[in-house]
C-alpha positions in Angstrom: -25.1 -32.2 -13.3 -22.4 -31.9 -16.0 -19.1 -30.5 -14.7 -18.3 -27.3 -16.6 -15.0 -25.4 -17.0 -16.4 -22.5 -14.9 -17.4 -24.9 -12.1 -14.2 -26.9 -12.1 -12.0 -23.8 -11.9 -14.3 -21.8 -9.7 -14.2 -18.9 -12.2 -17.1 -16.9 -10.7 -15.5 -17.0 -7.3 -12.0 -16.0 -8.7 -13.4 -13.1 -10.6 -15.1 -11.7 -7.4 -11.8 -11.6 -5.5 -10.6 -8.3 -6.9 -11.9 -5.5 -4.7 -10.3 -2.1 -5.4 -10.4 0.2 -2.4 -10.2 3.6 -4.3 -13.4 5.5 -4.7 -13.9 6.4 -7.5 -11.9 3.4 -8.7 -8.4 4.1 -10.0 -7.8 2.2 -13.2 -4.4 0.6 -12.3 -5.6 -0.7 -8.9 -7.2 -3.7 -10.5 -3.9 -4.5 -12.2 -2.0 -4.2 -8.9 -4.4 -6.6 -7.2 -4.5 -9.2 -10.0 -0.7 -9.3 -10.3 -0.2 -9.8 -6.6 -3.0 -12.4 -6.4 -1.3 -14.2 -9.3 2.0 -14.1 -7.4 0.4 -15.8 -4.4 -1.0 -18.5 -6.7 2.5 -19.1 -8.2 4.0 -19.2 -4.7 1.4 -21.9 -3.8 2.4 -23.9 -6.9 6.1 -23.5 -6.2 5.6 -24.9 -2.6 3.6 -27.7 -4.0 6.4 -28.6 -6.4 8.9 -28.4 -3.6 7.0 -31.0 -1.7 7.4 -33.3 -4.7 11.1 -32.4 -5.1 11.8 -33.3 -1.5 9.8 -36.5 -1.8 11.8 -37.5 -4.8 15.1 -36.8 -3.0 13.9 -38.7 0.1 13.1 -41.7 -2.1 16.4 -41.4 -4.1 14.4 -40.6 -7.3 17.0 -38.4 -9.0 15.2 -37.9 -12.4 11.9 -37.3 -10.7 13.6 -34.5 -8.7 15.2 -33.1 -11.9 11.9 -32.9 -13.7 10.3 -31.1 -10.7 13.2 -28.6 -10.3 12.8 -27.7 -14.0 9.2 -26.8 -13.3 10.2 -24.8 -10.2 12.8 -22.9 -12.3 10.1 -22.0 -14.9 7.8 -20.8 -12.2 10.5 -18.4 -11.0 11.0 -17.2 -14.6 7.3 -16.4 -14.8 7.4 -14.5 -11.5 10.2 -12.3 -13.0 8.4 -11.8 -16.3 5.3 -10.5 -14.4 7.3 -7.6 -13.2 7.3 -6.3 -16.8 3.5 -5.9 -16.6 3.7 -4.1 -13.3 6.3 -1.7 -14.8 3.6 -0.4 -17.2 2.1 1.3 -14.2 3.6 4.8 -13.7 4.5 6.3 -10.3 1.6 8.7 -10.6 -0.8 5.8 -11.3 0.5 4.0 -8.2 0.3 7.0 -5.9 -3.3 7.5 -7.0 -4.3 4.5 -4.9 -1.3 3.8 -2.7 -2.8 5.3 0.4 -5.7 2.8 0.2 -3.2 0.0 0.9 -2.8 1.4 4.5 -0.3 -1.0 6.1 -0.7 -3.8 3.5 2.7 -4.7 2.0 4.3 -7.5 0.0 6.6 -7.8 3.1 3.6 -9.5 4.7 3.4 -12.3 2.2 3.6 -15.4 4.4 3.8 -17.8 1.5 7.0 -16.0 0.2 8.5 -16.3 3.7 7.6 -20.0 3.7 9.4 -20.4 0.4 12.5 -18.6 1.8 12.5 -20.8 5.0 12.1 -24.0 3.0 14.9 -23.0 0.7 17.1 -22.5 3.7 16.9 -18.7 4.3 15.5 -19.0 7.9 15.4 -16.0 10.3 13.8 -16.2 13.7 13.0 -12.4 13.5 10.7 -13.0 10.5 8.8 -15.6 12.5 8.7 -13.3 15.5 7.3 -10.4 13.3 4.5 -12.7 12.1 1.8 -12.4 14.8 -0.3 -15.2 16.1 -3.5 -15.5 14.1 -1.9 -14.3 10.8 -3.1 -16.6 8.0 -0.6 -19.4 7.2 1.6 -18.7 10.3 1.3 -22.3 11.3 2.9 -23.3 8.0 5.6 -20.8 8.5 6.4 -22.3 11.9 6.4 -25.8 10.3 8.8 -24.5 7.6 11.1 -23.2 10.4 11.1 -26.5 12.2 11.6 -28.9 9.3 14.7 -29.6 7.2 15.3 -27.2 4.3 15.7 -28.4 0.7 19.5 -28.3 1.1 19.2 -30.5 4.2 17.2 -33.0 2.2 19.8 -32.8 -0.6 22.6 -33.5 1.8 20.8 -36.6 3.1 20.4 -37.7 -0.6 24.1 -37.2 -1.3 25.0 -39.0 1.9 23.0 -42.1 0.7 24.8 -41.8 -2.6 28.1 -42.3 -0.9 29.2 -38.7 -0.4 31.0 -38.0 2.9 28.8 -35.3 4.1 30.1 -34.0 7.5 28.2 -35.4 10.5 27.8 -31.8 11.9 26.0 -30.9 8.7 23.7 -33.9 8.7 22.9 -33.3 12.4 22.7 -29.5 12.3 19.9 -27.5 13.9 17.5 -27.2 11.0 16.0 -24.0 12.4 19.2 -22.2 11.4 19.8 -20.8 8.0 21.9 -22.8 5.6 25.6 -22.1 6.1 28.5 -23.0 3.8 30.5 -26.1 4.6 33.9 -26.9 3.1 33.2 -30.6 3.5 30.0 -30.4 1.5 31.8 -28.3 -1.1 34.4 -31.1 -1.6 31.6 -33.7 -2.1 29.7 -31.4 -4.5 32.9 -31.0 -6.6 33.3 -34.8 -6.7 29.7 -35.1 -7.9 30.3 -32.7 -10.7 33.4 -34.6 -11.8 32.1 -38.1 -11.4 28.3 -38.0 -11.7 27.0 -36.0 -14.6 23.5 -37.1 -13.8 23.7 -35.6 -10.3 25.4 -32.5 -11.7 22.3 -31.8 -13.8 20.3 -31.6 -10.6 22.9 -29.4 -8.9 22.8 -26.9 -11.8 19.0 -26.8 -11.6 19.3 -25.9 -7.9 21.8 -23.2 -8.9 19.2 -21.9 -11.5 16.6 -21.7 -8.8 18.9 -19.8 -6.5 19.7 -17.4 -9.3 16.1 -17.1 -10.1 15.2 -16.0 -6.6 18.0 -13.4 -6.7 16.8 -12.2 -10.1 13.3 -11.8 -8.8 14.6 -9.8 -5.8 16.6 -7.5 -8.1 13.6 -6.8 -10.4 11.5 -6.2 -7.3 14.0 -3.6 -6.0 14.1 -1.8 -9.4 10.3 -1.9 -9.6 10.0 -0.3 -6.2 12.8 2.2 -6.9 11.1 3.5 -10.1 7.7 3.5 -8.6 8.1 5.0 -5.1 11.7 6.2 -5.1 13.0 6.7 -1.5 9.6 6.7 0.1 8.8 4.6 3.1 7.3 1.2 2.3 3.5 0.7 2.9 4.3 -1.8 5.6 6.5 0.7 7.5 9.8 -0.6 6.2 12.4 1.7 4.7 11.2 0.7 1.3 13.8 0.3 -1.4 16.7 0.3 1.0 15.2 -2.6 2.9 14.8 -4.5 -0.4 18.4 -3.8 -1.4 19.6 -5.5 1.8 18.0 -8.8 0.6 20.0 -8.8 -2.7 22.7 -11.3 -3.5 22.2 -13.6 -0.6 22.6 -17.1 -2.0 20.3 -19.8 -0.8 22.7 -22.6 -1.6 26.1 -21.0 -0.7 28.1 -24.2 -1.3 26.9 -24.4 -4.9 28.3 -20.9 -5.5 31.5 -21.4 -3.5 32.8 -24.3 -5.7 32.6 -22.3 -9.0 36.2 -21.1 -8.7 37.4 -24.7 -8.0 35.9 -26.2 -11.2 
């Protein structure tokens, strides 16, 4: 049988995955479902690209990593742009089906938590709140236990001749990335002496900024849609989201700005 576009992409199956819970159906619920399903697909692709970026760093393939980081940056830009579509939904439109979500919440997106962990923003409490049996929890555990992207970068820089402190190279990878003056000194040296490496470092800064921008747009979306209401997952809604703002994933890359 000839392979068709529909068969290759599984179009019939994809189009059956949108199941509004409101009865009669509320018009904007379909939009809400599709946007969030699309987010999850982009999260999957982002993680797929991170696999490649880390593999490139581990094999000292600088330009392969640069090309992959560029794609990761563009995925984040797409995530931010999708908020524009969600903002066409008014608060009244959302409240018309919000109760149907029950306890479902974006807070429960395990793929996004995997992204955070692999980018270095690890928190044991997030893992503890993800119950046994939740889909993808095993991958979240794996992300907690393995080196983050910054750990892989530090290994790459060490092989490039940078004097990365031993306590950084041997640190407990289950902990969140923490700033290091020794790493910062070596990053500054790379900016001054290795313009090729500085291209990669700027792309990592772009990715960090992109995550922060996505968080900010998410906060403002929630604020204009639900105001001060409690989040569907039981969190304190907008106030919870605000506490996640402006936390850098790669603090050393931001700390050196004033020294350049």
